[in-house]
C-alpha positions as a printed Julia matrix, in Angstrom:
92×3 Matrix{Float64}:
  -9.82    0.95   15.48
 -10.94    3.73   13.89
  -6.47    4.38   13.21
  -5.96    1.48   11.58
  -9.28    1.96    9.74
  -7.6     5.29    8.34
  -4.28    4.04    7.98
  -5.66    1.15    5.48
  -7.98    3.34    3.89
  -4.75    5.53    3.15
  -2.94    2.24    1.74
  -5.8     1.52   -0.29
  -5.88    5.04   -1.84
  -2.17    4.98   -2.3
  -1.29    1.2    -2.83
   0.37    1.6    -6.36
   2.55    4.82   -5.15
   6.18    3.75   -4.99
   6.38    6.2    -1.82
   3.71    4.13    0.4
   6.03    3.03    3.06
   6.21    2.82    7.11
   7.85    6.46    7.09
   5.16    7.73    4.82
   2.22    6.44    6.7
   3.79    7.54    9.79
   4.62   10.89    8.89
   0.99   11.39    7.32
  -0.78    9.92   10.54
   1.57   11.6    12.93
   2.0     8.26   14.52
   5.33    6.5    15.61
   6.64    3.15   13.99
   6.05    1.47   17.18
   2.93    2.23   17.21
   2.25    1.62   13.14
   3.66   -1.91   14.23
   1.42   -2.13   17.31
  -1.56   -1.63   15.36
  -0.84   -4.59   12.86
   0.25   -6.85   15.43
  -2.92   -6.89   16.54
  -4.14   -8.36   13.28
  -0.98  -10.65   13.38
   0.42   -9.24   10.43
   2.89   -6.53    9.76
   2.8    -3.27    7.62
   4.9    -4.5     4.85
   3.09   -8.14    4.64
  -0.22   -6.14    4.27
   1.04   -3.7     1.46
   2.29   -6.59   -0.35
  -1.08   -8.87    0.26
  -2.96   -6.25   -0.92
  -0.97   -5.34   -4.16
  -0.22   -8.91   -4.98
  -4.08   -9.15   -5.05
  -4.54   -6.01   -7.23
  -2.18   -7.57   -9.45
  -4.15  -10.78   -9.49
  -7.34   -8.78  -10.23
  -5.75   -7.04  -13.01
  -4.18  -10.19  -14.7
  -7.42  -12.27  -14.22
 -10.04   -9.34  -15.38
 -11.52  -10.47  -18.76
 -12.24   -7.01  -19.49
  -8.54   -6.23  -19.21
  -7.28   -9.34  -21.47
  -6.23   -6.52  -24.16
  -3.81   -4.7   -22.06
  -0.18   -5.9   -21.78
   1.19   -7.64  -18.41
   3.68   -4.83  -17.69
   0.61   -2.43  -17.3
  -0.29   -4.32  -14.33
   0.78   -2.64  -11.01
   3.94   -4.1    -9.12
   3.51   -5.79   -6.18
   6.68   -3.78   -5.04
   6.62   -0.65   -7.13
  10.29    0.92   -7.86
   9.66    4.05   -9.51
  10.67    7.6    -8.06
   7.67    9.54   -5.63
   5.07   12.22   -6.65
   6.35   15.45   -4.97
   2.64   15.58   -3.11
   3.48   11.76   -1.81
   6.89   13.21   -0.25
   6.31   12.81    3.66
   5.7    16.48    5.65
């Protein structure tokens, strides 16, 4: 439970980063892809579905926030970012 909590915390911190991926998380947490899948399977979801849901929720909150109504829609983080990774976020 602690491992999954740490991974979810990392996901939240880097939610808008295009490099957030299975490979990045497994490298960062020094675990196998199989173990990562098992952790999320225990919650009846997958890494990809969890990240997508969190990104969609973030976009929804940005789009429905009255305080952000002056900003263009293009400023809302994409649920599937496609930009390049910051060097500091490259897997080790």
